[in-house]
N, C-alpha and C positions, 0 to 999 in steps of 0.2 A: 936452421929448422926441414924435418923431414917432411915430405908429404905421401900422405897416406894413400894408398888407389883410394879408397873412396871420395875422398878430397879432392885428388887428381880429375875424377869424374864429373866433382861438382862444377869446377872450375872449368871444364872443359864446355859444359853445357853451357854456362853461364856466359863464357865470350863466345860460341855459337849463338845465342839467342842478342847480344849485343852485335854481335854481326849482321846476323838478318836485318833487327830494325835498322840499323846506320843504311847497311847495302841496297835494301830492295826500295824501288822507284815507287813513291805514295802514288793512290790511283787519284786522277783530279776529281772523280765526282763525290769519293770521299775527303779532300783537301779541300773543296769546295765551300763549307761554311769555315773552315779554318782562314781561306785566305781575306773571305769576307771579314772576318773576327780582325785580321792583319788592318784591311785597310782602315779600319774604323777608330783603331787603338792608336795609330798617330796622331789621330786629331783629339783625341781624350789626353794625348799628353800633351801635346803644344797647349791647349787650351788652360790645363791645367797647371803645366807644370812640373809634373812630377810621373812619375813610373806606374804600373801596375802596384808594386810595391809601397806607392805610398812616398818613394825617395826620390830625391833629388834627378832631373836628367841634365845631361851635358847638355848647354844650347848651343854651343859649337856644330856644324857638322851635322845636327841632330843624333849622335851616337848617342847610346841609353848606356845604362852602367850595369852593371855585375846580373843584378836581381829581376833586370829586363830582358835580358838574355836567358836566363832561367827558364821565363816563364814563354819566352819562344820556342825553345826547347821541347817544352811540353806542352808546347800549341801545334808543335809539329809531329811530336811521337801521338797526339789525340789523333789527329790527321789519317796518320798510318793506320791507325787502329778502328777509326771512327766504323769502318768498312764489317768489322765484327759485331758491333752491337745490332741487336734486332728492335725490330716495333715495339713501340710500348702494348699493341693490342696482343703479338704474338707472345711479349714477355708476360705480360697477364692471365695468359692462359695458362703460363706454367704452374700456375697454385691458381687456380680456379677452385672453386669448392664442389663440392659433388653431391648430390643429394640422393639418396635411397628411398626417399617415399614417393609410394604409389599412391593416387586419389582410390579412393573406395571405390566401388564400382554402383552403378546409378541404381537409385532403388528402382525394382519391376513394376512393370506397367501393370497397375489395376485397370482389371477392363471394365467397363461399366456393366452393372448387373444386370442380368437378364431377365426382362420380363415376361415371363409365361403367360401367353393364353389360359386361359380356365380351362380344362379339358371338356370335350364337348359331353353335351347331357346324355349319359347313354340309354341304349336304344334296345330294343329286341329283334331277334335277326329274324329275318323274313318265312314266314309259316311253312316249315318243311311238309305240309299236307297237301291232300288234295284229296277230293271229296270225290267217293265212287258212290255210293248211293245213300239211301236211308231205308228204314224198314218201321212199320209203326202196326204193330198187335191192338186190335180192339184193349181199351182200357188200361192199356202197358204203356210207360216209357218211350217213344222214339229212340231207337236204335239208328247210330250214323254211323257209316264204313270211311274208314280213312287210310288211305295209302301214302306213303313214307319209301321210296327206292321200291323192294321189291314185297317190303313188309305193307300186312293190312292191319289196322284196329279196329274192333270194333268197341264204340264208346256212347256212353250215354249221358245226361248232362249229370254233373256231380264226379265224373269219373276223372281220373290224373293218365295222364299219358307220360310215360319215363320220369315220372316225377320233376318233371319240368312243363308240360300244359296240364292246364287246367280245364274241363270243357263247362262253361257257366250258362249258356243257354242259346236256344236260336229263337232270332223275332226278323221278320221283312226277309226271309229269304238266306242270312245271314248265320252262321253260328257263329256265338262271341268263345275265343279262347285265352285262357289268362297265361303270358309267358312269368312263372312261377319265382327266378328269380331276381326278376324286376318289377315284379306285379306292374307287369304291363299288358292292359287288354288289347288283343287284334282280333279281325271277324275272317273269316273265311264265306266265301259266298256257296251256296247249296243247292244254290239252282231255281227251285220251285219256291211257289208263295203259301 
């Protein structure tokens, strides 16, 4: 039979693997579980009278039959390759499932409703006028002279000033004015009684 190039390479690789396994010295840490199994095995064999494969064991000299030797060889190979096996946790992590679920954002915080105090009752601004004096002719209504800034107003009872204030009357040394937007009455001292 003629060997092709491909077959020659395959046979060479197989021989190299077998030589590596047979020639390398086993690690003591990796062979510890196998050594413990080997120590436990003779007791099992002696007590039952059967080998690992269920066949009888020769009673003289403690020699084992062929199937028992095969299990020893597999145990030895296992001991040599035991250091290549990873722990259960890391092996389980290889096929760990991943979830792409992201939880929804938390609901927005609802602030407590702000209770607004009722707005203050509107009031009229302070009177912008000051009394400069008054003049009264006999038989006529009194004329009052009011100033605001550099402006002088001559008003009588019933007049309106700038469509904002109306003059209502005088009593007890006070001139009564009404702030028209809010209909609020205010008094301005005029001096005499």
